[in-house]
PQR file of N, CA, C, O and H, with PARSE charges and radii, in Angstrom:
ATOM      1  N   UNK A   1     -18.389  14.730 -16.866 -0.4000 1.5000
ATOM      2  CA  UNK A   1     -18.342  16.078 -17.504 -0.0000 2.0000
ATOM      3  C   UNK A   1     -17.267  15.778 -18.885  0.5500 1.7000
ATOM      4  O   UNK A   1     -16.118  15.339 -18.941 -0.5500 1.4000
ATOM      5  N   UNK A   2     -18.038  16.147 -19.719 -0.4000 1.5000
ATOM      6  CA  UNK A   2     -16.750  15.832 -21.055 -0.0000 2.0000
ATOM      7  C   UNK A   2     -15.554  17.166 -20.501  0.5500 1.7000
ATOM      8  O   UNK A   2     -15.424  18.032 -19.636 -0.5500 1.4000
ATOM      9  H   UNK A   2     -18.971  16.504 -19.674  0.4000 1.0000
ATOM     10  N   UNK A   3     -14.734  16.467 -21.924 -0.4000 1.5000
ATOM     11  CA  UNK A   3     -13.897  16.726 -21.494 -0.0000 2.0000
ATOM     12  C   UNK A   3     -14.022  18.083 -22.236  0.5500 1.7000
ATOM     13  O   UNK A   3     -14.394  18.414 -23.362 -0.5500 1.4000
ATOM     14  H   UNK A   3     -14.839  15.763 -22.627  0.4000 1.0000
ATOM     15  N   UNK A   4     -13.491  18.824 -20.978 -0.4000 1.5000
ATOM     16  CA  UNK A   4     -13.328  20.908 -22.012 -0.0000 2.0000
ATOM     17  C   UNK A   4     -12.378  21.850 -21.499  0.5500 1.7000
ATOM     18  O   UNK A   4     -12.179  21.247 -20.445 -0.5500 1.4000
ATOM     19  H   UNK A   4     -13.189  18.555 -20.064  0.4000 1.0000
ATOM     20  N   UNK A   5     -11.749  22.701 -21.428 -0.4000 1.5000
ATOM     21  CA  UNK A   5     -10.457  23.809 -20.720 -0.0000 2.0000
ATOM     22  C   UNK A   5     -10.890  23.401 -19.683  0.5500 1.7000
ATOM     23  O   UNK A   5     -10.340  22.496 -19.055 -0.5500 1.4000
ATOM     24  H   UNK A   5     -11.912  23.191 -22.284  0.4000 1.0000
ATOM     25  N   UNK A   6     -12.195  24.122 -19.224 -0.4000 1.5000
ATOM     26  CA  UNK A   6     -12.610  23.714 -17.660 -0.0000 2.0000
ATOM     27  C   UNK A   6     -12.935  23.012 -16.939  0.5500 1.7000
ATOM     28  O   UNK A   6     -13.512  23.395 -15.921 -0.5500 1.4000
ATOM     29  H   UNK A   6     -12.642  24.857 -19.734  0.4000 1.0000
ATOM     30  N   UNK A   7     -12.687  21.678 -17.192 -0.4000 1.5000
ATOM     31  CA  UNK A   7     -12.389  20.239 -16.818 -0.0000 2.0000
ATOM     32  C   UNK A   7     -11.000  19.969 -16.590  0.5500 1.7000
ATOM     33  O   UNK A   7     -10.582  19.266 -15.670 -0.5500 1.4000
ATOM     34  H   UNK A   7     -12.218  21.367 -18.019  0.4000 1.0000
ATOM     35  N   UNK A   8     -10.061  20.737 -17.737 -0.4000 1.5000
ATOM     36  CA  UNK A   8      -8.876  20.351 -17.159 -0.0000 2.0000
ATOM     37  C   UNK A   8      -8.319  21.776 -16.295  0.5500 1.7000
ATOM     38  O   UNK A   8      -7.104  21.645 -16.146 -0.5500 1.4000
ATOM     39  H   UNK A   8     -10.401  21.308 -18.485  0.4000 1.0000
ATOM     40  N   UNK A   9      -8.674  22.740 -15.843 -0.4000 1.5000
ATOM     41  CA  UNK A   9      -8.459  23.875 -15.211 -0.0000 2.0000
ATOM     42  C   UNK A   9      -8.860  23.148 -13.932  0.5500 1.7000
ATOM     43  O   UNK A   9      -7.974  23.043 -13.084 -0.5500 1.4000
ATOM     44  H   UNK A   9      -9.661  22.847 -15.963  0.4000 1.0000
ATOM     45  N   UNK A  10     -10.297  22.527 -13.609 -0.4000 1.5000
ATOM     46  CA  UNK A  10     -10.618  21.718 -12.354 -0.0000 2.0000
ATOM     47  C   UNK A  10      -9.773  21.034 -11.690  0.5500 1.7000
ATOM     48  O   UNK A  10      -9.520  21.215 -10.499 -0.5500 1.4000
ATOM     49  H   UNK A  10     -11.016  22.613 -14.299  0.4000 1.0000
ATOM     50  N   UNK A  11      -9.038  19.804 -12.746 -0.4000 1.5000
ATOM     51  CA  UNK A  11      -8.357  18.273 -12.551 -0.0000 2.0000
ATOM     52  C   UNK A  11      -6.721  19.343 -12.092  0.5500 1.7000
ATOM     53  O   UNK A  11      -6.026  18.875 -11.190 -0.5500 1.4000
ATOM     54  H   UNK A  11      -9.244  19.657 -13.713  0.4000 1.0000
ATOM     55  N   UNK A  12      -6.258  20.689 -12.763 -0.4000 1.5000
ATOM     56  CA  UNK A  12      -5.229  21.062 -12.413 -0.0000 2.0000
ATOM     57  C   UNK A  12      -4.921  21.435 -10.761  0.5500 1.7000
ATOM     58  O   UNK A  12      -3.990  21.181  -9.998 -0.5500 1.4000
ATOM     59  H   UNK A  12      -6.823  21.069 -13.496  0.4000 1.0000
ATOM     60  N   UNK A  13      -6.256  22.197 -10.631 -0.4000 1.5000
ATOM     61  CA  UNK A  13      -7.021  22.871  -9.162 -0.0000 2.0000
ATOM     62  C   UNK A  13      -6.817  21.706  -8.424  0.5500 1.7000
ATOM     63  O   UNK A  13      -5.737  21.687  -7.834 -0.5500 1.4000
ATOM     64  H   UNK A  13      -7.013  22.404 -11.251  0.4000 1.0000
ATOM     65  N   UNK A  14      -7.603  20.631  -8.264 -0.4000 1.5000
ATOM     66  CA  UNK A  14      -7.907  19.372  -7.248 -0.0000 2.0000
ATOM     67  C   UNK A  14      -6.496  18.888  -7.581  0.5500 1.7000
ATOM     68  O   UNK A  14      -6.192  18.235  -6.583 -0.5500 1.4000
ATOM     69  H   UNK A  14      -8.480  20.646  -8.742  0.4000 1.0000
ATOM     70  N   UNK A  15      -5.609  18.851  -8.313 -0.4000 1.5000
ATOM     71  CA  UNK A  15      -4.447  17.716  -8.026 -0.0000 2.0000
ATOM     72  C   UNK A  15      -3.777  18.889  -6.423  0.5500 1.7000
ATOM     73  O   UNK A  15      -3.629  18.439  -5.287 -0.5500 1.4000
ATOM     74  H   UNK A  15      -5.857  19.382  -9.124  0.4000 1.0000
ATOM     75  N   UNK A  16      -3.526  20.207  -6.795 -0.4000 1.5000
ATOM     76  CA  UNK A  16      -2.861  21.084  -5.672 -0.0000 2.0000
ATOM     77  C   UNK A  16      -3.715  20.874  -4.437  0.5500 1.7000
ATOM     78  O   UNK A  16      -3.145  20.928  -3.348 -0.5500 1.4000
ATOM     79  H   UNK A  16      -3.646  20.572  -7.718  0.4000 1.0000
ATOM     80  N   UNK A  17      -4.982  20.646  -4.483 -0.4000 1.5000
ATOM     81  CA  UNK A  17      -6.072  20.558  -3.096 -0.0000 2.0000
ATOM     82  C   UNK A  17      -5.739  19.694  -2.383  0.5500 1.7000
ATOM     83  O   UNK A  17      -5.631  19.901  -1.174 -0.5500 1.4000
ATOM     84  H   UNK A  17      -5.446  20.601  -5.368  0.4000 1.0000
ATOM     85  N   UNK A  18      -5.306  17.642  -3.320 -0.4000 1.5000
ATOM     86  CA  UNK A  18      -5.133  16.899  -3.156 -0.0000 2.0000
ATOM     87  C   UNK A  18      -3.895  17.182  -2.359  0.5500 1.7000
ATOM     88  O   UNK A  18      -4.038  16.998  -1.150 -0.5500 1.4000
ATOM     89  H   UNK A  18      -5.394  17.473  -4.302  0.4000 1.0000
ATOM     90  N   UNK A  19      -2.645  17.610  -2.776 -0.4000 1.5000
ATOM     91  CA  UNK A  19      -1.643  17.567  -2.391 -0.0000 2.0000
ATOM     92  C   UNK A  19      -1.102  18.183  -0.657  0.5500 1.7000
ATOM     93  O   UNK A  19      -0.365  17.928   0.296 -0.5500 1.4000
ATOM     94  H   UNK A  19      -2.529  17.760  -3.758  0.4000 1.0000
ATOM     95  N   UNK A  20      -2.277  19.295  -1.266 -0.4000 1.5000
ATOM     96  CA  UNK A  20      -2.406  19.672   0.874 -0.0000 2.0000
ATOM     97  C   UNK A  20      -2.736  19.063   1.713  0.5500 1.7000
ATOM     98  O   UNK A  20      -2.377  19.143   2.888 -0.5500 1.4000
ATOM     99  H   UNK A  20      -2.876  19.502  -2.039  0.4000 1.0000
ATOM    100  N   UNK A  21      -3.989  17.866   0.904 -0.4000 1.5000
ATOM    101  CA  UNK A  21      -4.233  17.294   2.380 -0.0000 2.0000
ATOM    102  C   UNK A  21      -3.982  15.866   2.326  0.5500 1.7000
ATOM    103  O   UNK A  21      -4.650  14.954   2.812 -0.5500 1.4000
ATOM    104  H   UNK A  21      -4.281  17.801  -0.051  0.4000 1.0000
ATOM    105  N   UNK A  22      -2.449  15.805   1.367 -0.4000 1.5000
ATOM    106  CA  UNK A  22      -1.552  15.032   1.897 -0.0000 2.0000
ATOM    107  C   UNK A  22      -0.682  15.220   3.445  0.5500 1.7000
ATOM    108  O   UNK A  22      -0.258  14.709   4.482 -0.5500 1.4000
ATOM    109  H   UNK A  22      -1.906  16.546   0.973  0.4000 1.0000
ATOM    110  N   UNK A  23      -0.839  16.378   2.609 -0.4000 1.5000
ATOM    111  CA  UNK A  23       0.699  17.441   3.250 -0.0000 2.0000
ATOM    112  C   UNK A  23      -0.122  17.036   4.803  0.5500 1.7000
ATOM    113  O   UNK A  23      -0.079  15.930   5.343 -0.5500 1.4000
ATOM    114  H   UNK A  23      -1.184  16.793   1.767  0.4000 1.0000
ATOM    115  N   UNK A  24      -0.633  17.885   5.161 -0.4000 1.5000
ATOM    116  CA  UNK A  24      -1.800  18.125   6.315 -0.0000 2.0000
ATOM    117  C   UNK A  24      -2.360  16.602   6.906  0.5500 1.7000
ATOM    118  O   UNK A  24      -2.582  16.624   8.116 -0.5500 1.4000
ATOM    119  H   UNK A  24      -0.668  18.783   4.722  0.4000 1.0000
ATOM    120  N   UNK A  25      -2.528  15.745   6.461 -0.4000 1.5000
ATOM    121  CA  UNK A  25      -2.620  14.334   6.290 -0.0000 2.0000
ATOM    122  C   UNK A  25      -1.277  13.774   7.276  0.5500 1.7000
ATOM    123  O   UNK A  25      -1.279  13.449   8.463 -0.5500 1.4000
ATOM    124  H   UNK A  25      -2.348  15.727   5.477  0.4000 1.0000
ATOM    125  N   UNK A  26      -0.350  13.800   6.452 -0.4000 1.5000
ATOM    126  CA  UNK A  26       1.245  13.205   6.509 -0.0000 2.0000
ATOM    127  C   UNK A  26       1.214  11.404   6.247  0.5500 1.7000
ATOM    128  O   UNK A  26       1.920  10.600   6.856 -0.5500 1.4000
ATOM    129  H   UNK A  26      -0.348  14.064   5.487  0.4000 1.0000
ATOM    130  N   UNK A  27       0.090  11.045   5.067 -0.4000 1.5000
ATOM    131  CA  UNK A  27      -0.035   9.860   4.845 -0.0000 2.0000
ATOM    132  C   UNK A  27       1.193   9.810   3.325  0.5500 1.7000
ATOM    133  O   UNK A  27       2.019   9.007   2.892 -0.5500 1.4000
ATOM    134  H   UNK A  27      -0.484  11.699   4.573  0.4000 1.0000
ATOM    135  N   UNK A  28       0.801  10.843   3.031 -0.4000 1.5000
ATOM    136  CA  UNK A  28       1.256  10.381   1.424 -0.0000 2.0000
ATOM    137  C   UNK A  28       2.090  11.801   1.331  0.5500 1.7000
ATOM    138  O   UNK A  28       1.954  12.896   1.876 -0.5500 1.4000
ATOM    139  H   UNK A  28       0.129  11.495   3.383  0.4000 1.0000
ATOM    140  N   UNK A  29       2.996  11.266   0.399 -0.4000 1.5000
ATOM    141  CA  UNK A  29       3.779  12.819  -0.016 -0.0000 2.0000
ATOM    142  C   UNK A  29       4.094  11.861  -2.095  0.5500 1.7000
ATOM    143  O   UNK A  29       4.637  10.839  -2.515 -0.5500 1.4000
ATOM    144  H   UNK A  29       3.106  10.376  -0.045  0.4000 1.0000
ATOM    145  N   UNK A  30       3.434  12.897  -2.618 -0.4000 1.5000
ATOM    146  CA  UNK A  30       3.646  12.442  -4.625 -0.0000 2.0000
ATOM    147  C   UNK A  30       3.298  14.087  -4.845  0.5500 1.7000
ATOM    148  O   UNK A  30       2.365  14.762  -4.408 -0.5500 1.4000
ATOM    149  H   UNK A  30       2.993  13.727  -2.277  0.4000 1.0000
ATOM    150  N   UNK A  31       4.587  14.486  -5.815 -0.4000 1.5000
ATOM    151  CA  UNK A  31       4.357  15.316  -6.487 -0.0000 2.0000
ATOM    152  C   UNK A  31       3.472  15.369  -7.616  0.5500 1.7000
ATOM    153  O   UNK A  31       2.880  14.380  -8.047 -0.5500 1.4000
ATOM    154  H   UNK A  31       5.345  13.938  -6.170  0.4000 1.0000
ATOM    155  N   UNK A  32       3.377  16.602  -8.123 -0.4000 1.5000
ATOM    156  CA  UNK A  32       2.797  16.916  -9.376 -0.0000 2.0000
ATOM    157  C   UNK A  32       3.374  17.762 -10.405  0.5500 1.7000
ATOM    158  O   UNK A  32       4.588  17.960 -10.356 -0.5500 1.4000
ATOM    159  H   UNK A  32       3.858  17.405  -7.773  0.4000 1.0000
ATOM    160  N   UNK A  33       2.718  18.263 -11.283 -0.4000 1.5000
ATOM    161  CA  UNK A  33       3.649  19.451 -12.585 -0.0000 2.0000
ATOM    162  C   UNK A  33       1.966  18.936 -13.462  0.5500 1.7000
ATOM    163  O   UNK A  33       1.076  18.090 -13.384 -0.5500 1.4000
ATOM    164  H   UNK A  33       1.732  18.102 -11.323  0.4000 1.0000
ATOM    165  N   UNK A  34       2.387  20.164 -14.279 -0.4000 1.5000
ATOM    166  CA  UNK A  34       1.835  19.735 -15.582 -0.0000 2.0000
ATOM    167  C   UNK A  34       2.361  19.651 -16.531  0.5500 1.7000
ATOM    168  O   UNK A  34       3.142  20.594 -16.406 -0.5500 1.4000
ATOM    169  H   UNK A  34       3.110  20.852 -14.343  0.4000 1.0000
ATOM    170  N   UNK A  35       2.599  19.178 -17.583 -0.4000 1.5000
ATOM    171  CA  UNK A  35       2.680  19.061 -18.914 -0.0000 2.0000
ATOM    172  C   UNK A  35       2.601  19.490 -19.911  0.5500 1.7000
ATOM    173  O   UNK A  35       1.738  18.854 -20.516 -0.5500 1.4000
ATOM    174  H   UNK A  35       1.964  18.412 -17.684  0.4000 1.0000
ATOM    175  N   UNK A  36       3.014  20.260 -20.516 -0.4000 1.5000
ATOM    176  CA  UNK A  36       2.780  21.003 -21.761 -0.0000 2.0000
ATOM    177  C   UNK A  36       1.340  21.654 -21.238  0.5500 1.7000
ATOM    178  O   UNK A  36       1.183  22.356 -20.239 -0.5500 1.4000
ATOM    179  H   UNK A  36       3.715  20.776 -20.024  0.4000 1.0000
ATOM    180  N   UNK A  37       0.232  21.179 -22.294 -0.4000 1.5000
ATOM    181  CA  UNK A  37      -0.997  22.179 -22.333 -0.0000 2.0000
ATOM    182  C   UNK A  37      -1.883  20.839 -21.513  0.5500 1.7000
ATOM    183  O   UNK A  37      -3.091  20.613 -21.583 -0.5500 1.4000
ATOM    184  H   UNK A  37       0.360  20.609 -23.106  0.4000 1.0000
ATOM    185  N   UNK A  38      -1.143  20.302 -20.970 -0.4000 1.5000
ATOM    186  CA  UNK A  38      -2.020  18.646 -20.248 -0.0000 2.0000
ATOM    187  C   UNK A  38      -2.074  19.699 -18.256  0.5500 1.7000
ATOM    188  O   UNK A  38      -1.100  20.284 -17.782 -0.5500 1.4000
ATOM    189  H   UNK A  38      -0.162  20.486 -20.913  0.4000 1.0000
ATOM    190  N   UNK A  39      -3.357  19.603 -17.630 -0.4000 1.5000
ATOM    191  CA  UNK A  39      -3.090  20.432 -16.259 -0.0000 2.0000
ATOM    192  C   UNK A  39      -2.123  19.488 -15.514  0.5500 1.7000
ATOM    193  O   UNK A  39      -1.583  18.466 -15.937 -0.5500 1.4000
ATOM    194  H   UNK A  39      -4.149  19.128 -18.015  0.4000 1.0000
ATOM    195  N   UNK A  40      -2.026  20.136 -14.184 -0.4000 1.5000
ATOM    196  CA  UNK A  40      -1.546  19.195 -13.369 -0.0000 2.0000
ATOM    197  C   UNK A  40      -1.780  17.917 -12.903  0.5500 1.7000
ATOM    198  O   UNK A  40      -2.890  17.756 -12.396 -0.5500 1.4000
ATOM    199  H   UNK A  40      -2.465  20.966 -13.841  0.4000 1.0000
ATOM    200  N   UNK A  41      -0.863  16.736 -12.941 -0.4000 1.5000
ATOM    201  CA  UNK A  41      -0.759  15.791 -12.584 -0.0000 2.0000
ATOM    202  C   UNK A  41       0.031  15.004 -11.335  0.5500 1.7000
ATOM    203  O   UNK A  41       0.897  15.536 -10.641 -0.5500 1.4000
ATOM    204  H   UNK A  41       0.039  16.867 -13.353  0.4000 1.0000
ATOM    205  N   UNK A  42      -0.304  14.035 -11.234 -0.4000 1.5000
ATOM    206  CA  UNK A  42       0.481  13.355 -10.023 -0.0000 2.0000
ATOM    207  C   UNK A  42       1.500  12.446 -10.981  0.5500 1.7000
ATOM    208  O   UNK A  42       1.361  11.839 -12.043 -0.5500 1.4000
ATOM    209  H   UNK A  42      -1.008  13.603 -11.798  0.4000 1.0000
ATOM    210  N   UNK A  43       2.887  12.730  -9.804 -0.4000 1.5000
ATOM    211  CA  UNK A  43       4.090  11.936 -10.119 -0.0000 2.0000
ATOM    212  C   UNK A  43       4.209  10.851  -9.353  0.5500 1.7000
ATOM    213  O   UNK A  43       4.711  11.047  -8.247 -0.5500 1.4000
ATOM    214  H   UNK A  43       3.001  13.223  -8.941  0.4000 1.0000
ATOM    215  N   UNK A  44       3.758   9.309  -9.739 -0.4000 1.5000
ATOM    216  CA  UNK A  44       4.171   8.900  -8.441 -0.0000 2.0000
ATOM    217  C   UNK A  44       5.125   7.477  -9.154  0.5500 1.7000
ATOM    218  O   UNK A  44       4.748   6.570  -9.895 -0.5500 1.4000
ATOM    219  H   UNK A  44       3.351   9.151 -10.639  0.4000 1.0000
ATOM    220  N   UNK A  45       6.627   7.811  -8.484 -0.4000 1.5000
ATOM    221  CA  UNK A  45       8.047   6.914  -8.994 -0.0000 2.0000
ATOM    222  C   UNK A  45       8.059   5.878  -8.126  0.5500 1.7000
ATOM    223  O   UNK A  45       9.026   5.765  -7.373 -0.5500 1.4000
ATOM    224  H   UNK A  45       6.933   8.548  -7.881  0.4000 1.0000
ATOM    225  N   UNK A  46       7.179   5.107  -8.086 -0.4000 1.5000
ATOM    226  CA  UNK A  46       7.623   4.451  -6.845 -0.0000 2.0000
ATOM    227  C   UNK A  46       7.976   2.824  -7.592  0.5500 1.7000
ATOM    228  O   UNK A  46       8.562   1.959  -6.940 -0.5500 1.4000
ATOM    229  H   UNK A  46       6.394   5.199  -8.698  0.4000 1.0000
ATOM    230  N   UNK A  47       7.656   2.665  -8.600 -0.4000 1.5000
ATOM    231  CA  UNK A  47       7.626   1.721  -9.824 -0.0000 2.0000
ATOM    232  C   UNK A  47       8.752   0.887 -10.206  0.5500 1.7000
ATOM    233  O   UNK A  47       8.744  -0.269 -10.629 -0.5500 1.4000
ATOM    234  H   UNK A  47       7.180   3.367  -9.130  0.4000 1.0000
ATOM    235  N   UNK A  48      10.122   2.001  -9.889 -0.4000 1.5000
ATOM    236  CA  UNK A  48      11.252   1.633 -10.180 -0.0000 2.0000
ATOM    237  C   UNK A  48      12.033   0.827  -8.789  0.5500 1.7000
ATOM    238  O   UNK A  48      13.124   0.258  -8.737 -0.5500 1.4000
ATOM    239  H   UNK A  48      10.129   2.940  -9.545  0.4000 1.0000
ATOM    240  N   UNK A  49      11.154   1.010  -7.894 -0.4000 1.5000
ATOM    241  CA  UNK A  49      11.744   0.796  -6.620 -0.0000 2.0000
ATOM    242  C   UNK A  49      11.020  -1.435  -6.431  0.5500 1.7000
ATOM    243  O   UNK A  49       9.876  -1.859  -6.597 -0.5500 1.4000
ATOM    244  H   UNK A  49      10.268   1.472  -7.936  0.4000 1.0000
ATOM    245  N   UNK A  50      12.385  -2.272  -6.032 -0.4000 1.5000
ATOM    246  CA  UNK A  50      11.731  -3.208  -6.080 -0.0000 2.0000
ATOM    247  C   UNK A  50      11.129  -3.393  -4.719  0.5500 1.7000
ATOM    248  O   UNK A  50      10.773  -4.545  -4.468 -0.5500 1.4000
ATOM    249  H   UNK A  50      13.314  -1.928  -5.897  0.4000 1.0000
ATOM    250  N   UNK A  51      10.920  -2.357  -3.659 -0.4000 1.5000
ATOM    251  CA  UNK A  51      10.618  -2.817  -1.901 -0.0000 2.0000
ATOM    252  C   UNK A  51       8.980  -2.473  -2.217  0.5500 1.7000
ATOM    253  O   UNK A  51       8.243  -3.020  -1.397 -0.5500 1.4000
ATOM    254  H   UNK A  51      11.210  -1.422  -3.863  0.4000 1.0000
ATOM    255  N   UNK A  52       8.283  -1.684  -3.233 -0.4000 1.5000
ATOM    256  CA  UNK A  52       7.365  -1.768  -3.036 -0.0000 2.0000
ATOM    257  C   UNK A  52       6.521  -2.155  -3.489  0.5500 1.7000
ATOM    258  O   UNK A  52       6.349  -1.792  -4.653 -0.5500 1.4000
ATOM    259  H   UNK A  52       8.882  -1.240  -3.900  0.4000 1.0000
ATOM    260  N   UNK A  53       5.182  -3.392  -2.700 -0.4000 1.5000
ATOM    261  CA  UNK A  53       4.170  -4.187  -2.344 -0.0000 2.0000
ATOM    262  C   UNK A  53       3.129  -3.065  -3.415  0.5500 1.7000
ATOM    263  O   UNK A  53       3.164  -1.860  -3.666 -0.5500 1.4000
ATOM    264  H   UNK A  53       5.322  -3.687  -1.755  0.4000 1.0000
ATOM    265  N   UNK A  54       2.062  -4.470  -3.923 -0.4000 1.5000
ATOM    266  CA  UNK A  54       0.833  -4.614  -4.358 -0.0000 2.0000
ATOM    267  C   UNK A  54       1.079  -3.793  -3.293  0.5500 1.7000
ATOM    268  O   UNK A  54       2.124  -3.142  -3.301 -0.5500 1.4000
ATOM    269  H   UNK A  54       2.034  -5.448  -3.718  0.4000 1.0000
ATOM    270  N   UNK A  55       0.100  -3.673  -2.117 -0.4000 1.5000
ATOM    271  CA  UNK A  55      -0.116  -3.509  -0.684 -0.0000 2.0000
ATOM    272  C   UNK A  55       0.093  -2.096  -0.558  0.5500 1.7000
ATOM    273  O   UNK A  55      -0.709  -1.345  -0.006 -0.5500 1.4000
ATOM    274  H   UNK A  55      -0.748  -4.202  -2.110  0.4000 1.0000
ATOM    275  N   UNK A  56       1.347  -1.685  -1.156 -0.4000 1.5000
ATOM    276  CA  UNK A  56       1.706   0.099  -1.304 -0.0000 2.0000
ATOM    277  C   UNK A  56       0.518   0.757  -2.601  0.5500 1.7000
ATOM    278  O   UNK A  56      -0.152   1.771  -2.407 -0.5500 1.4000
ATOM    279  H   UNK A  56       1.999  -2.296  -1.605  0.4000 1.0000
ATOM    280  N   UNK A  57       0.486   0.262  -3.375 -0.4000 1.5000
ATOM    281  CA  UNK A  57       0.244   1.014  -3.991 -0.0000 2.0000
ATOM    282  C   UNK A  57      -1.325   1.180  -4.090  0.5500 1.7000
ATOM    283  O   UNK A  57      -1.846   2.164  -4.616 -0.5500 1.4000
ATOM    284  H   UNK A  57       1.030  -0.561  -3.532  0.4000 1.0000
ATOM    285  N   UNK A  58      -2.168  -0.079  -3.428 -0.4000 1.5000
ATOM    286  CA  UNK A  58      -3.226   0.178  -3.061 -0.0000 2.0000
ATOM    287  C   UNK A  58      -3.741   0.951  -2.129  0.5500 1.7000
ATOM    288  O   UNK A  58      -4.847   1.470  -2.272 -0.5500 1.4000
ATOM    289  H   UNK A  58      -1.745  -0.878  -3.000  0.4000 1.0000
ATOM    290  N   UNK A  59      -2.999   1.117  -1.063 -0.4000 1.5000
ATOM    291  CA  UNK A  59      -3.162   2.184  -0.089 -0.0000 2.0000
ATOM    292  C   UNK A  59      -3.148   4.002  -0.857  0.5500 1.7000
ATOM    293  O   UNK A  59      -3.773   5.034  -0.610 -0.5500 1.4000
ATOM    294  H   UNK A  59      -2.100   0.695  -0.947  0.4000 1.0000
ATOM    295  N   UNK A  60      -2.018   3.585  -1.904 -0.4000 1.5000
ATOM    296  CA  UNK A  60      -1.651   5.007  -2.210 -0.0000 2.0000
ATOM    297  C   UNK A  60      -3.355   5.794  -2.838  0.5500 1.7000
ATOM    298  O   UNK A  60      -3.794   6.912  -2.572 -0.5500 1.4000
ATOM    299  H   UNK A  60      -1.510   2.747  -2.104  0.4000 1.0000
ATOM    300  N   UNK A  61      -4.039   4.596  -3.799 -0.4000 1.5000
ATOM    301  CA  UNK A  61      -5.168   4.839  -4.247 -0.0000 2.0000
ATOM    302  C   UNK A  61      -6.357   4.761  -3.113  0.5500 1.7000
ATOM    303  O   UNK A  61      -7.285   5.554  -3.272 -0.5500 1.4000
ATOM    304  H   UNK A  61      -3.682   3.687  -4.015  0.4000 1.0000
ATOM    305  N   UNK A  62      -6.399   4.101  -2.271 -0.4000 1.5000
ATOM    306  CA  UNK A  62      -7.267   3.897  -1.545 -0.0000 2.0000
ATOM    307  C   UNK A  62      -7.053   5.351  -0.560  0.5500 1.7000
ATOM    308  O   UNK A  62      -7.906   5.407   0.325 -0.5500 1.4000
ATOM    309  H   UNK A  62      -5.646   3.456  -2.141  0.4000 1.0000
ATOM    310  N   UNK A  63      -6.376   6.160  -0.560 -0.4000 1.5000
ATOM    311  CA  UNK A  63      -5.936   7.174   0.207 -0.0000 2.0000
ATOM    312  C   UNK A  63      -6.287   8.668  -0.566  0.5500 1.7000
ATOM    313  O   UNK A  63      -6.956   9.652  -0.249 -0.5500 1.4000
ATOM    314  H   UNK A  63      -5.682   6.115  -1.279  0.4000 1.0000
ATOM    315  N   UNK A  64      -5.577   8.340  -1.587 -0.4000 1.5000
ATOM    316  CA  UNK A  64      -6.263   9.608  -3.008 -0.0000 2.0000
ATOM    317  C   UNK A  64      -8.108   9.915  -2.929  0.5500 1.7000
ATOM    318  O   UNK A  64      -8.680  11.005  -2.909 -0.5500 1.4000
ATOM    319  H   UNK A  64      -5.034   7.542  -1.845  0.4000 1.0000
ATOM    320  N   UNK A  65      -8.765   8.390  -2.894 -0.4000 1.5000
ATOM    321  CA  UNK A  65     -10.059   8.415  -3.269 -0.0000 2.0000
ATOM    322  C   UNK A  65     -10.492   9.014  -1.715  0.5500 1.7000
ATOM    323  O   UNK A  65     -11.314   9.931  -1.741 -0.5500 1.4000
ATOM    324  H   UNK A  65      -8.301   7.504  -2.910  0.4000 1.0000
ATOM    325  N   UNK A  66      -9.954   8.522  -0.224 -0.4000 1.5000
ATOM    326  CA  UNK A  66     -10.081   8.828   0.551 -0.0000 2.0000
ATOM    327  C   UNK A  66     -10.046  11.039   1.131  0.5500 1.7000
ATOM    328  O   UNK A  66     -10.663  11.725   1.946 -0.5500 1.4000
ATOM    329  H   UNK A  66      -9.286   7.777  -0.204  0.4000 1.0000
ATOM    330  N   UNK A  67      -9.164  11.241   0.296 -0.4000 1.5000
ATOM    331  CA  UNK A  67      -8.876  12.589   0.436 -0.0000 2.0000
ATOM    332  C   UNK A  67     -10.057  13.253  -0.218  0.5500 1.7000
ATOM    333  O   UNK A  67     -10.779  14.140   0.235 -0.5500 1.4000
ATOM    334  H   UNK A  67      -8.663  10.684  -0.366  0.4000 1.0000
ATOM    335  N   UNK A  68     -10.102  12.624  -1.405 -0.4000 1.5000
ATOM    336  CA  UNK A  68     -10.872  13.187  -2.743 -0.0000 2.0000
ATOM    337  C   UNK A  68     -12.397  13.389  -1.979  0.5500 1.7000
ATOM    338  O   UNK A  68     -12.991  14.465  -1.905 -0.5500 1.4000
ATOM    339  H   UNK A  68      -9.515  11.904  -1.774  0.4000 1.0000
ATOM    340  N   UNK A  69     -12.831  12.203  -1.485 -0.4000 1.5000
ATOM    341  CA  UNK A  69     -13.712  12.251  -1.259 -0.0000 2.0000
ATOM    342  C   UNK A  69     -13.994  13.097   0.446  0.5500 1.7000
ATOM    343  O   UNK A  69     -14.869  12.595   1.151 -0.5500 1.4000
ATOM    344  H   UNK A  69     -12.348  11.330  -1.546  0.4000 1.0000
ATOM    345  N   UNK A  70     -13.450  13.967   0.830 -0.4000 1.5000
ATOM    346  CA  UNK A  70     -12.990  14.369   1.794 -0.0000 2.0000
ATOM    347  C   UNK A  70     -12.630  16.048   1.365  0.5500 1.7000
ATOM    348  O   UNK A  70     -12.822  16.907   2.226 -0.5500 1.4000
ATOM    349  H   UNK A  70     -12.739  14.375   0.257  0.4000 1.0000
ATOM    350  N   UNK A  71     -12.221  16.357   0.303 -0.4000 1.5000
ATOM    351  CA  UNK A  71     -12.239  17.547  -0.469 -0.0000 2.0000
ATOM    352  C   UNK A  71     -13.252  18.657  -0.991  0.5500 1.7000
ATOM    353  O   UNK A  71     -12.842  19.590  -1.681 -0.5500 1.4000
ATOM    354  H   UNK A  71     -12.065  15.659  -0.396  0.4000 1.0000
TER
END
């Protein structure tokens, strides 16, 4: 889909939908917010945490993909 205001609206709504799926499944807890004129986006803040492993990031991305496929 080409970039457009409609695409930004869809992305902003999808972010909220995925957040609801995360909460219902109990697998992830990631916040989101818009920034300026940009649509909602996820704020993943585990980078500065030394305990976060590559497998944790892989799980997060896989889970977002899984939840998105089922939404």
